[in-house]
C-alpha positions in Angstrom: 123.2 -146.5 -197.5 125.2 -143.7 -196.0 129.2 -144.5 -195.2 128.8 -145.5 -192.0 132.6 -145.4 -191.1 132.1 -142.2 -188.7 129.1 -144.1 -186.9 131.0 -147.2 -185.4 130.1 -145.9 -181.8 126.6 -144.9 -182.1 123.6 -147.3 -182.2 122.5 -147.3 -185.9 118.6 -146.3 -186.2 116.2 -149.1 -186.9 114.3 -149.4 -190.2 111.0 -148.7 -188.4 112.7 -145.2 -186.8 114.1 -144.2 -190.4 110.4 -144.6 -191.7 109.0 -143.1 -188.5 111.3 -140.2 -189.5 110.1 -139.9 -193.1 106.5 -139.8 -192.3 107.1 -137.3 -189.4 109.1 -135.3 -191.6 106.8 -135.2 -194.5 109.3 -136.6 -197.0 107.2 -139.9 -197.2 104.4 -137.5 -198.6 106.6 -135.8 -201.1 107.9 -139.0 -202.3 104.6 -140.4 -202.6 103.6 -137.3 -204.8 106.5 -137.6 -207.0 105.6 -140.9 -207.7 102.2 -140.5 -208.5 103.0 -137.2 -210.7 105.6 -139.6 -212.5 102.6 -142.2 -213.0 100.2 -139.9 -214.1 102.6 -137.8 -216.5 103.2 -141.2 -218.2 101.3 -140.6 -221.8 102.0 -144.1 -222.6 100.4 -145.6 -219.7 97.3 -142.9 -220.2 96.6 -144.2 -223.5 96.7 -147.8 -222.8 94.2 -147.2 -220.4 91.9 -145.3 -222.6 92.3 -147.6 -225.3 91.7 -150.7 -222.8 88.5 -148.4 -221.6 87.3 -148.2 -225.1 87.5 -151.6 -226.0 85.7 -152.6 -223.0 83.0 -155.5 -223.9 80.8 -153.2 -221.7 80.5 -150.5 -224.1 79.5 -152.7 -226.7 76.6 -154.4 -224.8 72.8 -153.2 -225.5 71.7 -151.0 -223.2 74.9 -149.8 -221.8 74.3 -146.3 -222.8 71.3 -146.5 -220.1 73.7 -147.1 -217.3 74.2 -144.2 -214.5 77.8 -143.4 -214.7 78.6 -145.2 -211.5 76.8 -148.1 -212.9 79.1 -148.1 -216.2 82.3 -147.3 -214.4 81.8 -150.3 -212.1 81.0 -152.7 -214.9 84.0 -151.3 -217.0 86.2 -151.7 -213.7 85.2 -155.2 -213.7 85.8 -156.0 -217.3 89.3 -154.3 -217.7 90.4 -153.0 -214.1 92.5 -156.0 -213.0 94.8 -155.2 -216.4 94.6 -151.5 -216.0 95.6 -152.0 -212.2 98.6 -154.4 -213.3 99.8 -151.7 -215.8 99.6 -149.0 -213.1 101.1 -151.4 -210.4 104.1 -151.8 -213.0 104.5 -148.5 -213.7 104.6 -147.6 -210.0 107.3 -150.0 -209.7 109.3 -148.9 -212.5 109.4 -145.3 -211.3 110.1 -146.3 -207.6 113.2 -148.7 -209.0 113.9 -145.6 -211.5 116.8 -142.9 -210.7 114.2 -140.5 -211.3 113.0 -140.6 -207.7 115.5 -140.3 -205.4 114.1 -142.4 -202.7 117.6 -144.0 -201.8 118.9 -140.2 -201.5 115.9 -139.2 -199.2 116.4 -142.3 -196.8 119.9 -141.9 -196.6 119.4 -137.7 -195.6 116.7 -139.5 -192.9 119.4 -141.9 -192.0 122.3 -139.1 -191.5 119.8 -136.8 -189.7 119.1 -139.4 -187.0 122.7 -140.3 -186.7 123.7 -137.1 -186.4 120.9 -135.7 -183.9 122.3 -138.7 -181.4 125.3 -136.7 -180.6 
């Protein structure tokens, strides 16, 4: 976190206060959008998802071409959804933990804003 040496006499904000300010100031939405953008821009992940869908057993079943789009989508999700969601989840965590999305810096800025507004 931030250098707390200057804040000895002041009450430090709770995690809930920092998260609340993140939400109120719109910083949380900005971080969320940045994470989603990074995940969506990942060509390797996109190609893996496409390959998984193409290899779905549902597409090779007789009569699958007669499915309505929603039925086909649901059936493919039942077949490969958990694997794909696992890949997406892994990528989201990778982005969160990377230096590309400055979550720590954003939280420190919010922390400092709260500390400086309590004078």
